[in-house]
C-alpha positions in Angstrom: 54.9 102.8 126.9 53.2 103.7 123.5 52.6 107.2 124.8 56.0 107.8 125.8 57.2 106.7 122.3 54.6 109.0 120.7 55.8 111.7 122.9 59.5 111.0 122.0 58.8 111.0 118.2 56.8 114.3 118.5 59.8 115.7 120.5 62.2 114.7 117.8 60.1 116.0 114.9 59.7 119.4 116.7 63.5 119.4 117.5 64.3 118.7 113.9 61.7 121.3 112.6 63.3 124.0 115.1 66.9 123.3 113.9 66.3 123.3 110.4 64.2 126.4 110.7 67.4 128.0 112.4 69.5 126.8 109.5 67.2 128.7 107.0 67.4 131.9 109.1 71.1 131.7 109.1 71.2 131.5 105.4 68.7 134.3 104.7 69.7 136.4 101.9 68.9 139.6 103.7 71.6 138.8 106.3 74.1 137.9 103.2 73.2 141.3 101.7 73.9 143.0 105.2 77.0 141.4 105.5 78.1 142.3 102.0 77.3 146.0 102.6 79.0 146.3 105.9 82.3 144.7 104.6 82.6 146.9 101.6 86.0 148.4 101.1 86.9 152.0 100.7 88.4 153.0 97.3 90.2 156.0 99.1 91.0 157.0 102.6 91.4 160.6 103.3 93.2 162.1 106.4 90.1 163.6 107.9 86.3 163.9 107.8 85.9 167.6 107.2 87.2 167.5 103.6 86.0 169.4 100.6 84.5 167.6 97.3 85.1 169.8 94.2 83.9 168.8 90.8 86.4 170.0 88.8 85.2 168.7 85.4 81.7 167.9 84.8 80.5 164.3 85.7 78.7 162.5 83.1 77.4 159.0 83.0 76.8 158.4 79.3 73.8 156.1 80.0 75.9 154.0 82.3 75.2 153.4 86.1 78.6 154.8 87.0 80.3 158.0 86.0 82.2 157.7 82.7 83.6 161.3 82.3 84.8 164.0 84.7 86.9 164.8 87.8 86.4 164.9 91.4 89.0 166.8 93.7 89.2 166.0 97.6 90.6 168.9 99.5 91.8 168.7 103.2 92.7 172.1 104.7 92.6 173.7 101.3 95.2 171.2 99.9 94.2 168.6 97.1 94.7 165.2 98.8 93.2 163.2 96.0 91.7 163.2 92.6 89.2 160.9 90.9 89.5 160.9 87.0 86.5 159.1 85.3 87.9 160.1 81.9 89.1 156.8 80.3 85.7 155.3 79.9 86.9 151.7 80.4 84.7 151.2 83.5 87.7 152.3 85.8 88.5 155.5 87.7 92.1 156.7 88.2 92.7 157.8 91.7 95.6 159.9 92.2 96.8 160.4 95.9 100.1 162.0 96.9 101.2 161.9 93.3 100.7 158.3 92.8 97.9 156.9 90.6 96.0 153.7 90.8 92.9 152.4 88.7 89.9 150.9 90.3 87.1 148.9 88.5 83.8 150.5 88.9 81.9 147.3 88.1 82.8 144.5 90.5 81.8 140.9 90.6 83.1 138.2 92.9 82.6 134.7 92.2 81.9 134.0 95.8 79.0 136.8 96.0 75.6 136.6 95.0 75.7 140.2 93.9 77.2 142.1 91.1 77.9 145.7 92.2 78.4 148.9 90.3 80.2 151.8 92.2 78.2 154.8 91.2 80.2 157.2 93.2 83.5 156.0 95.0 83.5 154.8 98.5 85.5 157.2 100.7 86.8 156.8 104.4 88.7 158.8 106.6 91.2 158.2 109.2 89.2 159.8 111.9 86.0 157.7 111.2 85.3 153.9 111.6 82.8 153.9 108.6 82.7 154.8 105.0 81.5 158.3 104.9 80.6 158.8 101.2 79.8 156.9 98.2 77.0 154.9 96.2 76.9 151.2 95.2 74.1 149.5 93.0 73.6 146.0 93.7 72.3 143.4 91.0 71.7 139.7 91.3 74.9 138.0 89.8 72.7 135.3 88.2 69.7 137.1 86.7 71.1 140.7 86.5 68.1 141.9 88.2 68.6 145.3 90.0 68.3 144.8 93.8 69.1 147.8 95.8 71.2 150.8 96.0 73.3 151.7 99.2 74.2 155.3 99.8 76.9 155.9 102.4 76.5 159.6 102.7 77.9 162.9 101.9 81.2 162.9 103.9 79.8 163.2 107.6 81.4 160.8 110.0 78.3 158.7 111.2 77.3 155.1 111.3 74.3 155.5 108.8 73.8 154.5 105.3 70.5 154.6 103.0 69.3 151.5 101.3 66.7 152.1 98.4 65.2 149.3 96.5 62.7 149.0 93.5 59.2 147.6 93.8 59.1 143.8 93.2 57.4 140.5 93.7 58.1 136.8 94.2 55.8 133.9 94.0 54.3 134.7 97.5 54.6 138.2 98.2 54.9 141.7 96.6 56.4 144.9 98.0 56.5 148.7 97.1 59.6 150.6 96.2 61.3 152.2 99.3 64.3 153.4 101.3 65.4 152.8 104.7 68.2 154.5 106.7 70.1 151.8 108.7 73.1 151.5 111.1 76.5 150.3 110.1 77.3 150.1 113.7 78.9 147.0 115.1 80.9 146.4 111.9 83.7 148.6 110.5 84.3 149.0 107.0 87.7 147.8 105.7 90.3 150.4 104.9 92.1 150.2 101.5 
């Protein structure tokens, strides 16, 4: 009987440990980061992927993480479909499409998110692709302000891949070198604007 009780207690301890380990894995910040990246919204949706990107006024950052001056035109079939104007230096970009202008904030922070984001280059999606095809976002820890990673969605090609780059760092228990990795966005479709 004592052996059975000991065995039952051991089984309960192992079960509790296993369940608590699963819970920790579900709350893993890497998973939260992946979810954040793959659910980003495009600032602009163009009619098709084989568009032309033309910098009509030189892009400048003025020491910021994002463009603060300049213009980018997006042409489809030799017609200007949209224009990004970074000229008002208030951390916003004016996007004009079909004669209608709308401002977008280049620095984003959501109270629900663990990350503060800076849109270095606006996120572009096309009607003929399930993924964001262009754009760069820098992610920072919302509490400490520490730079965490940059995600580059590409150069306009319709594919499922993005590249994550990160700085060298360390925690109490481990250190890691700076690096980058291309990863798939497959299985999760980015949201259209």
